[in-house]
Every structure is written in C-alpha cells, then in structure tokens.
BALOBA-1460 file (C-alpha; in Angstrom, 3 decimals):
// residues 333
<rec num="1" residu="m" x="1.627" y="27.385" z="0.599"/>
<rec num="2" residu="e" x="-2.072" y="27.429" z="1.459"/>
<rec num="3" residu="l" x="-3.272" y="24.975" z="4.085"/>
<rec num="4" residu="h" x="-5.463" y="22.933" z="1.745"/>
<rec num="5" residu="n" x="-2.386" y="22.306" z="-0.418"/>
<rec num="6" residu="v" x="-0.389" y="21.397" z="2.697"/>
<rec num="7" residu="w" x="-2.984" y="18.818" z="3.668"/>
<rec num="8" residu="f" x="-3.085" y="17.391" z="0.171"/>
<rec num="9" residu="v" x="0.665" y="16.797" z="0.522"/>
<rec num="10" residu="l" x="0.258" y="15.356" z="4.037"/>
<rec num="11" residu="i" x="-2.421" y="12.933" z="2.875"/>
<rec num="12" residu="a" x="-0.123" y="11.860" z="0.044"/>
<rec num="13" residu="v" x="2.617" y="11.257" z="2.635"/>
<rec num="14" residu="l" x="0.248" y="9.189" z="4.781"/>
<rec num="15" residu="w" x="-0.723" y="6.997" z="1.826"/>
<rec num="16" residu="t" x="2.944" y="6.650" z="0.934"/>
<rec num="17" residu="g" x="3.742" y="5.463" z="4.446"/>
<rec num="18" residu="y" x="0.827" y="3.049" z="4.381"/>
<rec num="19" residu="f" x="1.758" y="1.472" z="1.059"/>
<rec num="20" residu="f" x="5.436" y="1.277" z="2.022"/>
<rec num="21" residu="l" x="4.730" y="-0.498" z="5.337"/>
<rec num="22" residu="e" x="1.571" y="-2.427" z="4.545"/>
<rec num="23" residu="g" x="3.001" y="-3.263" z="1.124"/>
<rec num="24" residu="f" x="5.513" y="-5.738" z="2.503"/>
<rec num="25" residu="d" x="2.826" y="-6.932" z="4.962"/>
<rec num="26" residu="f" x="0.598" y="-7.893" z="2.054"/>
<rec num="27" residu="g" x="3.601" y="-9.314" z="0.210"/>
<rec num="28" residu="i" x="4.476" y="-11.583" z="3.132"/>
<rec num="29" residu="g" x="0.886" y="-12.808" z="3.243"/>
<rec num="30" residu="v" x="0.991" y="-13.706" z="-0.448"/>
<rec num="31" residu="l" x="4.391" y="-15.370" z="0.005"/>
<rec num="32" residu="t" x="2.995" y="-17.792" z="2.572"/>
<rec num="33" residu="k" x="1.806" y="-19.717" z="-0.500"/>
<rec num="34" residu="l" x="4.496" y="-18.760" z="-3.026"/>
<rec num="35" residu="l" x="7.640" y="-19.105" z="-0.904"/>
<rec num="36" residu="a" x="7.002" y="-21.205" z="2.195"/>
<rec num="37" residu="r" x="7.363" y="-24.961" z="1.715"/>
<rec num="38" residu="d" x="5.866" y="-26.138" z="5.005"/>
<rec num="39" residu="r" x="4.087" y="-24.903" z="8.108"/>
<rec num="40" residu="a" x="7.329" y="-24.027" z="9.877"/>
<rec num="41" residu="e" x="8.381" y="-21.687" z="7.071"/>
<rec num="42" residu="r" x="4.934" y="-20.116" z="6.997"/>
<rec num="43" residu="r" x="5.334" y="-19.439" z="10.721"/>
<rec num="44" residu="v" x="8.682" y="-17.799" z="10.046"/>
<rec num="45" residu="l" x="7.207" y="-15.507" z="7.396"/>
<rec num="46" residu="i" x="4.259" y="-14.545" z="9.581"/>
<rec num="47" residu="n" x="6.591" y="-13.923" z="12.531"/>
<rec num="48" residu="t" x="8.632" y="-11.435" z="10.474"/>
<rec num="49" residu="i" x="5.640" y="-9.086" z="10.487"/>
<rec num="50" residu="g" x="4.012" y="-10.289" z="13.707"/>
<rec num="51" residu="p" x="5.187" y="-7.373" z="15.897"/>
<rec num="52" residu="v" x="4.483" y="-4.628" z="13.340"/>
<rec num="53" residu="w" x="1.549" y="-5.478" z="11.058"/>
<rec num="54" residu="d" x="-1.101" y="-3.837" z="13.253"/>
<rec num="55" residu="g" x="1.004" y="-0.696" z="13.692"/>
<rec num="56" residu="n" x="1.365" y="-0.429" z="9.932"/>
<rec num="57" residu="e" x="-2.412" y="-0.182" z="9.564"/>
<rec num="58" residu="v" x="-2.445" y="2.947" z="11.713"/>
<rec num="59" residu="w" x="-1.280" y="4.817" z="8.595"/>
<rec num="60" residu="l" x="-4.479" y="3.795" z="6.803"/>
<rec num="61" residu="l" x="-6.673" y="4.961" z="9.680"/>
<rec num="62" residu="t" x="-4.811" y="8.251" z="9.825"/>
<rec num="63" residu="a" x="-5.049" y="8.770" z="6.064"/>
<rec num="64" residu="g" x="-8.783" y="8.107" z="6.140"/>
<rec num="65" residu="g" x="-9.300" y="10.365" z="9.153"/>
<rec num="66" residu="a" x="-7.224" y="13.158" z="7.630"/>
<rec num="67" residu="t" x="-9.201" y="12.953" z="4.392"/>
<rec num="68" residu="f" x="-12.484" y="13.096" z="6.325"/>
<rec num="69" residu="a" x="-11.406" y="16.178" z="8.288"/>
<rec num="70" residu="a" x="-9.450" y="18.090" z="5.627"/>
<rec num="71" residu="f" x="-11.482" y="17.235" z="2.504"/>
<rec num="72" residu="p" x="-14.982" y="16.120" z="3.591"/>
<rec num="73" residu="d" x="-16.448" y="16.275" z="0.074"/>
<rec num="74" residu="w" x="-13.612" y="14.092" z="-1.233"/>
<rec num="75" residu="y" x="-14.186" y="11.614" z="1.585"/>
<rec num="76" residu="a" x="-17.960" y="11.517" z="1.039"/>
<rec num="77" residu="t" x="-17.744" y="11.028" z="-2.718"/>
<rec num="78" residu="l" x="-14.909" y="8.502" z="-2.496"/>
<rec num="79" residu="f" x="-16.434" y="6.285" z="0.174"/>
<rec num="80" residu="s" x="-19.922" y="6.361" z="-1.318"/>
<rec num="81" residu="g" x="-18.784" y="5.772" z="-4.893"/>
<rec num="82" residu="f" x="-16.247" y="3.081" z="-3.992"/>
<rec num="83" residu="y" x="-18.421" y="1.559" z="-1.282"/>
<rec num="84" residu="l" x="-18.256" y="-2.104" z="-2.354"/>
<rec num="85" residu="p" x="-14.498" y="-2.360" z="-3.025"/>
<rec num="86" residu="l" x="-13.669" y="-0.410" z="0.138"/>
<rec num="87" residu="l" x="-16.042" y="-2.590" z="2.152"/>
<rec num="88" residu="l" x="-14.321" y="-5.681" z="0.765"/>
<rec num="89" residu="i" x="-10.939" y="-4.237" z="1.747"/>
<rec num="90" residu="l" x="-12.237" y="-3.548" z="5.252"/>
<rec num="91" residu="i" x="-13.572" y="-7.090" z="5.612"/>
<rec num="92" residu="c" x="-10.244" y="-8.481" z="4.414"/>
<rec num="93" residu="l" x="-8.309" y="-6.396" z="6.936"/>
<rec num="94" residu="i" x="-10.588" y="-7.551" z="9.767"/>
<rec num="95" residu="v" x="-10.357" y="-11.231" z="8.814"/>
<rec num="96" residu="r" x="-6.613" y="-10.902" z="8.276"/>
<rec num="97" residu="g" x="-6.090" y="-9.533" z="11.770"/>
<rec num="98" residu="v" x="-8.205" y="-12.305" z="13.273"/>
<rec num="99" residu="a" x="-6.234" y="-14.888" z="11.267"/>
<rec num="100" residu="f" x="-2.909" y="-13.649" z="12.645"/>
<rec num="101" residu="e" x="-4.194" y="-13.848" z="16.213"/>
<rec num="102" residu="y" x="-6.180" y="-17.110" z="16.029"/>
<rec num="103" residu="r" x="-4.006" y="-19.249" z="13.766"/>
<rec num="104" residu="h" x="-1.812" y="-20.538" z="16.601"/>
<rec num="105" residu="k" x="-4.620" y="-21.029" z="19.139"/>
<rec num="106" residu="r" x="-5.029" y="-24.718" z="18.243"/>
<rec num="107" residu="d" x="-2.698" y="-27.472" z="17.074"/>
<rec num="108" residu="e" x="-5.163" y="-29.045" z="14.633"/>
<rec num="109" residu="e" x="-3.844" y="-29.042" z="11.078"/>
<rec num="110" residu="r" x="-7.195" y="-28.139" z="9.540"/>
<rec num="111" residu="w" x="-7.619" y="-25.169" z="11.906"/>
<rec num="112" residu="q" x="-4.206" y="-23.734" z="11.044"/>
<rec num="113" residu="t" x="-4.565" y="-24.453" z="7.326"/>
<rec num="114" residu="n" x="-7.863" y="-22.580" z="7.119"/>
<rec num="115" residu="w" x="-6.390" y="-19.528" z="8.813"/>
<rec num="116" residu="e" x="-3.350" y="-19.687" z="6.524"/>
<rec num="117" residu="h" x="-5.670" y="-19.657" z="3.514"/>
<rec num="118" residu="a" x="-7.389" y="-16.616" z="5.038"/>
<rec num="119" residu="i" x="-4.050" y="-14.801" z="5.460"/>
<rec num="120" residu="f" x="-3.174" y="-15.444" z="1.819"/>
<rec num="121" residu="w" x="-6.459" y="-14.285" z="0.313"/>
<rec num="122" residu="t" x="-6.927" y="-11.307" z="2.655"/>
<rec num="123" residu="s" x="-3.444" y="-10.129" z="1.692"/>
<rec num="124" residu="l" x="-3.864" y="-10.667" z="-2.045"/>
<rec num="125" residu="l" x="-7.280" y="-9.043" z="-2.468"/>
<rec num="126" residu="p" x="-6.500" y="-5.682" z="-0.798"/>
<rec num="127" residu="a" x="-3.213" y="-5.510" z="-2.701"/>
<rec num="128" residu="v" x="-5.215" y="-5.657" z="-5.931"/>
<rec num="129" residu="l" x="-8.136" y="-3.505" z="-4.827"/>
<rec num="130" residu="w" x="-5.990" y="-0.596" z="-3.625"/>
<rec num="131" residu="g" x="-4.443" y="-0.390" z="-7.070"/>
<rec num="132" residu="v" x="-7.859" y="-0.454" z="-8.709"/>
<rec num="133" residu="a" x="-9.141" y="2.243" z="-6.346"/>
<rec num="134" residu="f" x="-6.243" y="4.631" z="-6.895"/>
<rec num="135" residu="g" x="-6.301" y="3.957" z="-10.616"/>
<rec num="136" residu="n" x="-9.890" y="5.180" z="-10.700"/>
<rec num="137" residu="i" x="-9.111" y="8.200" z="-8.522"/>
<rec num="138" residu="v" x="-6.401" y="9.339" z="-10.939"/>
<rec num="139" residu="r" x="-8.318" y="8.456" z="-14.105"/>
<rec num="140" residu="g" x="-11.510" y="10.076" z="-12.895"/>
<rec num="141" residu="v" x="-15.032" y="8.809" z="-12.250"/>
<rec num="142" residu="a" x="-18.565" y="9.910" z="-13.014"/>
<rec num="143" residu="i" x="-19.206" y="12.836" z="-10.638"/>
<rec num="144" residu="d" x="-22.144" y="15.154" z="-11.237"/>
<rec num="145" residu="g" x="-22.629" y="18.821" z="-10.422"/>
<rec num="146" residu="d" x="-23.719" y="17.979" z="-6.859"/>
<rec num="147" residu="k" x="-20.350" y="16.307" z="-6.156"/>
<rec num="148" residu="e" x="-21.972" y="12.877" z="-6.131"/>
<rec num="149" residu="f" x="-20.747" y="9.685" z="-7.796"/>
<rec num="150" residu="v" x="-23.351" y="8.603" z="-10.362"/>
<rec num="151" residu="g" x="-21.515" y="5.649" z="-11.935"/>
<rec num="152" residu="g" x="-21.700" y="1.962" z="-11.142"/>
<rec num="153" residu="l" x="-19.366" y="-0.804" z="-10.086"/>
<rec num="154" residu="s" x="-18.714" y="-1.755" z="-13.707"/>
<rec num="155" residu="d" x="-17.339" y="1.753" z="-14.342"/>
<rec num="156" residu="l" x="-14.577" y="1.060" z="-11.816"/>
<rec num="157" residu="l" x="-13.452" y="-2.096" z="-13.638"/>
<rec num="158" residu="n" x="-11.805" y="-0.322" z="-16.550"/>
<rec num="159" residu="p" x="-8.494" y="-1.438" z="-18.148"/>
<rec num="160" residu="y" x="-6.405" y="1.343" z="-16.595"/>
<rec num="161" residu="a" x="-7.612" y="0.657" z="-13.053"/>
<rec num="162" residu="l" x="-7.301" y="-3.120" z="-13.454"/>
<rec num="163" residu="l" x="-3.716" y="-2.670" z="-14.638"/>
<rec num="164" residu="g" x="-3.155" y="-0.585" z="-11.508"/>
<rec num="165" residu="g" x="-4.379" y="-3.526" z="-9.442"/>
<rec num="166" residu="v" x="-1.942" y="-5.877" z="-11.180"/>
<rec num="167" residu="v" x="0.918" y="-3.444" z="-10.546"/>
<rec num="168" residu="t" x="0.219" y="-2.980" z="-6.833"/>
<rec num="169" residu="l" x="-0.082" y="-6.738" z="-6.327"/>
<rec num="170" residu="a" x="3.192" y="-7.404" z="-8.151"/>
<rec num="171" residu="l" x="5.032" y="-4.527" z="-6.488"/>
<rec num="172" residu="f" x="3.856" y="-5.398" z="-2.969"/>
<rec num="173" residu="t" x="4.768" y="-9.059" z="-3.463"/>
<rec num="174" residu="f" x="8.240" y="-8.056" z="-4.665"/>
<rec num="175" residu="h" x="8.563" y="-5.680" z="-1.706"/>
<rec num="176" residu="g" x="7.526" y="-8.503" z="0.634"/>
<rec num="177" residu="a" x="10.000" y="-10.951" z="-0.891"/>
<rec num="178" residu="v" x="12.839" y="-8.466" z="-0.371"/>
<rec num="179" residu="f" x="11.666" y="-7.953" z="3.223"/>
<rec num="180" residu="a" x="11.591" y="-11.735" z="3.739"/>
<rec num="181" residu="a" x="15.177" y="-11.997" z="2.470"/>
<rec num="182" residu="l" x="16.156" y="-9.158" z="4.808"/>
<rec num="183" residu="k" x="14.507" y="-10.663" z="7.897"/>
<rec num="184" residu="t" x="15.251" y="-14.398" z="7.626"/>
<rec num="185" residu="v" x="18.216" y="-16.749" z="7.779"/>
<rec num="186" residu="g" x="19.016" y="-20.066" z="6.189"/>
<rec num="187" residu="d" x="17.465" y="-21.673" z="3.147"/>
<rec num="188" residu="i" x="14.325" y="-19.550" z="3.198"/>
<rec num="189" residu="r" x="16.470" y="-16.421" z="2.926"/>
<rec num="190" residu="v" x="18.255" y="-17.780" z="-0.156"/>
<rec num="191" residu="r" x="14.977" y="-18.734" z="-1.828"/>
<rec num="192" residu="a" x="13.387" y="-15.394" z="-0.919"/>
<rec num="193" residu="r" x="16.284" y="-13.611" z="-2.597"/>
<rec num="194" residu="r" x="15.896" y="-15.673" z="-5.770"/>
<rec num="195" residu="l" x="12.140" y="-15.217" z="-5.836"/>
<rec num="196" residu="a" x="12.466" y="-11.480" z="-5.236"/>
<rec num="197" residu="f" x="14.703" y="-11.153" z="-8.275"/>
<rec num="198" residu="r" x="12.199" y="-12.968" z="-10.485"/>
<rec num="199" residu="l" x="9.290" y="-10.991" z="-9.042"/>
<rec num="200" residu="g" x="11.164" y="-7.753" z="-9.671"/>
<rec num="201" residu="l" x="11.605" y="-8.612" z="-13.332"/>
<rec num="202" residu="a" x="7.942" y="-9.594" z="-13.579"/>
<rec num="203" residu="t" x="6.899" y="-6.313" z="-11.934"/>
<rec num="204" residu="a" x="8.966" y="-4.051" z="-14.191"/>
<rec num="205" residu="v" x="6.906" y="-4.437" z="-17.378"/>
<rec num="206" residu="p" x="3.366" y="-3.820" z="-16.044"/>
<rec num="207" residu="a" x="4.670" y="-1.074" z="-13.749"/>
<rec num="208" residu="a" x="6.323" y="0.743" z="-16.659"/>
<rec num="209" residu="c" x="3.150" y="0.421" z="-18.747"/>
<rec num="210" residu="f" x="0.939" y="1.749" z="-15.952"/>
<rec num="211" residu="l" x="3.227" y="4.693" z="-15.171"/>
<rec num="212" residu="l" x="3.571" y="5.665" z="-18.818"/>
<rec num="213" residu="w" x="-0.193" y="5.425" z="-19.237"/>
<rec num="214" residu="t" x="-0.606" y="7.692" z="-16.191"/>
<rec num="215" residu="q" x="1.841" y="10.204" z="-17.634"/>
<rec num="216" residu="v" x="-0.008" y="10.304" z="-20.951"/>
<rec num="217" residu="l" x="-3.372" y="10.498" z="-19.205"/>
<rec num="218" residu="r" x="-2.740" y="13.277" z="-16.670"/>
<rec num="219" residu="g" x="0.997" y="13.806" z="-16.316"/>
<rec num="220" residu="d" x="3.129" y="16.936" z="-16.328"/>
<rec num="221" residu="g" x="6.771" y="17.819" z="-15.677"/>
<rec num="222" residu="p" x="6.924" y="16.947" z="-11.954"/>
<rec num="223" residu="s" x="5.102" y="13.646" z="-12.478"/>
<rec num="224" residu="l" x="7.575" y="12.773" z="-15.246"/>
<rec num="225" residu="v" x="10.438" y="13.270" z="-12.778"/>
<rec num="226" residu="a" x="8.659" y="10.993" z="-10.283"/>
<rec num="227" residu="l" x="8.194" y="8.422" z="-13.049"/>
<rec num="228" residu="a" x="11.925" y="8.439" z="-13.783"/>
<rec num="229" residu="v" x="12.751" y="8.035" z="-10.085"/>
<rec num="230" residu="t" x="10.309" y="5.134" z="-9.812"/>
<rec num="231" residu="v" x="11.826" y="3.267" z="-12.741"/>
<rec num="232" residu="a" x="15.399" y="3.910" z="-11.589"/>
<rec num="233" residu="a" x="14.626" y="2.797" z="-8.023"/>
<rec num="234" residu="l" x="12.890" y="-0.386" z="-9.190"/>
<rec num="235" residu="l" x="15.798" y="-1.324" z="-11.440"/>
<rec num="236" residu="g" x="18.189" y="-0.559" z="-8.590"/>
<rec num="237" residu="a" x="16.193" y="-2.744" z="-6.192"/>
<rec num="238" residu="i" x="16.283" y="-5.628" z="-8.676"/>
<rec num="239" residu="g" x="20.020" y="-5.234" z="-9.166"/>
<rec num="240" residu="a" x="20.679" y="-4.999" z="-5.426"/>
<rec num="241" residu="i" x="18.732" y="-8.169" z="-4.584"/>
<rec num="242" residu="r" x="20.548" y="-9.938" z="-7.413"/>
<rec num="243" residu="a" x="23.843" y="-8.928" z="-5.760"/>
<rec num="244" residu="g" x="22.652" y="-10.108" z="-2.340"/>
<rec num="245" residu="r" x="22.344" y="-6.595" z="-0.888"/>
<rec num="246" residu="e" x="18.976" y="-7.047" z="0.811"/>
<rec num="247" residu="g" x="19.145" y="-3.818" z="2.812"/>
<rec num="248" residu="w" x="19.800" y="-1.674" z="-0.251"/>
<rec num="249" residu="s" x="17.164" y="-3.562" z="-2.205"/>
<rec num="250" residu="f" x="14.537" y="-3.014" z="0.494"/>
<rec num="251" residu="a" x="15.366" y="0.693" z="0.692"/>
<rec num="252" residu="l" x="15.123" y="1.033" z="-3.085"/>
<rec num="253" residu="s" x="11.878" y="-0.937" z="-3.310"/>
<rec num="254" residu="g" x="10.541" y="1.470" z="-0.686"/>
<rec num="255" residu="v" x="11.689" y="4.408" z="-2.816"/>
<rec num="256" residu="t" x="9.918" y="2.770" z="-5.766"/>
<rec num="257" residu="i" x="6.627" y="2.719" z="-3.881"/>
<rec num="258" residu="a" x="7.083" y="6.247" z="-2.545"/>
<rec num="259" residu="a" x="7.945" y="7.668" z="-5.970"/>
<rec num="260" residu="a" x="5.036" y="5.841" z="-7.618"/>
<rec num="261" residu="v" x="2.560" y="7.213" z="-5.067"/>
<rec num="262" residu="a" x="4.100" y="10.670" z="-5.473"/>
<rec num="263" residu="m" x="3.625" y="10.425" z="-9.225"/>
<rec num="264" residu="l" x="-0.060" y="9.564" z="-8.827"/>
<rec num="265" residu="f" x="-0.686" y="12.514" z="-6.506"/>
<rec num="266" residu="l" x="1.353" y="14.878" z="-8.687"/>
<rec num="267" residu="a" x="-0.650" y="13.806" z="-11.724"/>
<rec num="268" residu="l" x="-3.857" y="14.255" z="-9.735"/>
<rec num="269" residu="f" x="-3.157" y="17.754" z="-8.319"/>
<rec num="270" residu="p" x="-4.963" y="20.157" z="-8.090"/>
<rec num="271" residu="d" x="-7.869" y="17.722" z="-8.416"/>
<rec num="272" residu="v" x="-8.616" y="15.181" z="-5.719"/>
<rec num="273" residu="m" x="-11.236" y="13.326" z="-7.771"/>
<rec num="274" residu="p" x="-11.617" y="14.312" z="-11.437"/>
<rec num="275" residu="s" x="-15.034" y="14.080" z="-13.052"/>
<rec num="276" residu="t" x="-15.293" y="12.237" z="-16.352"/>
<rec num="277" residu="l" x="-18.632" y="13.944" z="-17.057"/>
<rec num="278" residu="n" x="-17.512" y="17.559" z="-16.878"/>
<rec num="279" residu="e" x="-14.152" y="18.987" z="-15.789"/>
<rec num="280" residu="e" x="-15.946" y="21.782" z="-13.949"/>
<rec num="281" residu="w" x="-17.579" y="19.169" z="-11.704"/>
<rec num="282" residu="s" x="-14.238" y="17.730" z="-10.556"/>
<rec num="283" residu="l" x="-13.412" y="17.807" z="-6.862"/>
<rec num="284" residu="t" x="-10.331" y="19.930" z="-6.231"/>
<rec num="285" residu="v" x="-8.188" y="20.855" z="-3.238"/>
<rec num="286" residu="t" x="-10.136" y="24.121" z="-3.154"/>
<rec num="287" residu="n" x="-13.779" y="23.142" z="-3.530"/>
<rec num="288" residu="a" x="-13.550" y="19.919" z="-1.489"/>
<rec num="289" residu="s" x="-11.607" y="21.233" z="1.523"/>
<rec num="290" residu="s" x="-12.700" y="22.181" z="5.028"/>
<rec num="291" residu="s" x="-12.627" y="25.723" z="6.355"/>
<rec num="292" residu="p" x="-9.251" y="27.419" z="6.938"/>
<rec num="293" residu="y" x="-9.888" y="27.388" z="10.697"/>
<rec num="294" residu="t" x="-10.401" y="23.605" z="10.698"/>
<rec num="295" residu="l" x="-7.242" y="23.074" z="8.675"/>
<rec num="296" residu="k" x="-5.302" y="25.337" z="11.041"/>
<rec num="297" residu="i" x="-6.355" y="23.324" z="14.114"/>
<rec num="298" residu="m" x="-5.527" y="20.067" z="12.310"/>
<rec num="299" residu="t" x="-2.092" y="21.366" z="11.382"/>
<rec num="300" residu="w" x="-1.193" y="22.112" z="15.012"/>
<rec num="301" residu="l" x="-2.396" y="18.669" z="16.099"/>
<rec num="302" residu="a" x="-0.345" y="17.033" z="13.342"/>
<rec num="303" residu="v" x="2.780" y="18.962" z="14.356"/>
<rec num="304" residu="i" x="2.447" y="17.682" z="17.924"/>
<rec num="305" residu="a" x="1.354" y="14.075" z="17.314"/>
<rec num="306" residu="t" x="3.275" y="13.030" z="14.200"/>
<rec num="307" residu="p" x="6.799" y="13.002" z="15.707"/>
<rec num="308" residu="l" x="5.579" y="10.915" z="18.649"/>
<rec num="309" residu="v" x="4.008" y="8.322" z="16.356"/>
<rec num="310" residu="l" x="7.105" y="8.140" z="14.163"/>
<rec num="311" residu="l" x="9.391" y="7.727" z="17.183"/>
<rec num="312" residu="y" x="7.262" y="4.961" z="18.660"/>
<rec num="313" residu="q" x="6.952" y="3.040" z="15.397"/>
<rec num="314" residu="g" x="10.657" y="3.449" z="14.650"/>
<rec num="315" residu="w" x="11.486" y="2.101" z="18.105"/>
<rec num="316" residu="t" x="9.265" y="-0.930" z="17.457"/>
<rec num="317" residu="y" x="11.123" y="-1.783" z="14.265"/>
<rec num="318" residu="w" x="14.464" y="-1.326" z="16.024"/>
<rec num="319" residu="v" x="13.531" y="-3.695" z="18.849"/>
<rec num="320" residu="f" x="12.429" y="-6.417" z="16.403"/>
<rec num="321" residu="r" x="15.220" y="-5.872" z="13.869"/>
<rec num="322" residu="k" x="16.944" y="-9.274" z="14.121"/>
<rec num="323" residu="r" x="16.647" y="-12.030" z="11.531"/>
<rec num="324" residu="i" x="14.720" y="-15.204" z="12.313"/>
<rec num="325" residu="g" x="14.593" y="-18.748" z="10.948"/>
<rec num="326" residu="t" x="12.940" y="-22.067" z="11.661"/>
<rec num="327" residu="q" x="15.463" y="-22.719" z="14.440"/>
<rec num="328" residu="h" x="14.051" y="-19.774" z="16.367"/>
<rec num="329" residu="l" x="10.488" y="-21.073" z="16.454"/>
<rec num="330" residu="a" x="9.076" y="-22.067" z="19.816"/>
<rec num="331" residu="d" x="7.595" y="-25.531" z="20.110"/>
<rec num="332" residu="s" x="3.897" y="-25.627" z="19.273"/>
<rec num="333" residu="h" x="1.583" y="-26.190" z="22.222"/>
C-alpha cells in the first residue's frame, strides 16, 4: 500500500478515535440538562468525564495535525472553506474546557448555573457541527481548478449535511447515556439506562436514513458492509442496554460510531474532498498529499509515538474505572 493511502487510513482511525471518545463527552454534556435532576447529579455526570475529557481532545489535535502534514491541500481547502463552522467548534471547545475548570470555583448558584449552561451548549453545538462538516466532505463542495473552495456558508447547509448533524447529535447523546449508565450507581444509573434505550430508538431512524443516503450518493461494496455493521451494532447496543448490559452496550455503541466513520471514509476514497463543480477538480489522496519523503518521516514518528499515547490513555481510563454516585461527592467549599 502506498504511503498516501496509509495516511488516509490513519487519519480515518484518528477521527474514529476522536468521535468514539469525545462522542460520549459531548453526550454527557447534553445529558446535564436531559438526565440530571439537580446540581448534585450534574456534578456526578461531569465527574464521570472529569479525568479524561481533555485527553480525548488530543485525538482531534492529532487528526488535524496529521491532515496538515500528510495532505496539505486537503487541510487548506477544508479549513478555509469551512472556516466559520470550524471556528465555532473551536470556540465551543475552548469555552467548554473553561466551564469544566471554573464551574466549581465559587459556591454561588448563579455562577455554577451559567457554567452549566455553557457546558450544555458547547457540547450540543459541536456534536451537530461535526456531522454537518463531515456530511459536506462526503457529499462534496464547490472546489475550483485551483483547489480552492468557491462556495458560501449557505452551500454547507444542505439537507444531507443537516441530517448528518442530527445523526451525530443523536448518536453521541445515546453513546453518552450508555456511558453514564456504565459509570454511575443508584437512581441516576437506572434513569440513564432507560433514557439510553429511548435515545437509541430515536437515533435508529435518522441514522439509517443518513447511511442509506450516503450509500446511494457515493457508496460501493465495502461501504455497504460498513453500513450493515453499523446498523447491526446500533441494534445490538439498544438491545444490550435494554437488558441491563451496560458494558456490552457501550462497546457496541462504540462499534456503531467506528463503523459509521469507516463507511464515510470508504465512500469518500480515493477522494478526500470531492468537487461538485467538476470531478476532475476533486482533491484526492494523490493530488492533495505531501511528498513521499515527508510521509515516510511521519510514518516512523507515528510508529514510535502512537503506542506510547495509547498506553498512557488506556492507563488513565483504568485508574478512573470505578462507578460514582452522589454519595461520592465531596462537600462543596
């Protein structure tokens, strides 16, 4: 396999890891309004991701950096054409991180409530916008012969991409509800399990529509296999949470996300950003990649660094693996 194809696969893996990990992060943020009944339960939900949320975002930084180094033309066209939505995502991630750190700095109810509102909205908006962004990447955008995006913001708000935003929001919220059931004890665990089941059913219909639309739009044999795996895993996750098997449900909801991302990249390949103006102007793994020498150096660095990162992040999750509930909360200062 040529190195530019290898790096296309690696970037797909990085986005898969990001959506799997940050997906339940965003879901927990949304659930602070949908599931938690009081401030104590909101603290419990936030504490389930407290030790890991910032580590999860490393996958996004790595995916962006890898795209910049391996496919500079893809990076340039993507970040210039999607400037406003990506800027909004960046602002949300910054505010969200500040909200996690500053929420508990004061006892005042208004102070904590405002930061809780910030956590909710800065979790919901990126969950939607990532779906819209990837929907447009797969569908294609207006790229001219100079590899430049010549469309406008309104071109990005098409029905297919907006449906993608609905699907990522629903899927991440379901993923977060399953994670909440897996990481909590007591009444909040029972309610998280019930809510996860309902969210799973609500996710199934738009997800099936979006995946079928993707298959009709750009799919082939391998993407059809990924579609089948996605549907089977989602149904399995719903059935497992219904049976009270939170661990199996979380694993299967993770497989759902991974298979869905795989389907999008399989449908996209060998393009990285199709042009809706002229197929010959599409960015591909060949015409958008860096030099072979650059890709070779990057490959050696990835071979050395990736296992270390995976070991460290896996250790973090192992250390903070226990369930928590309101009885485990420290007294507020």
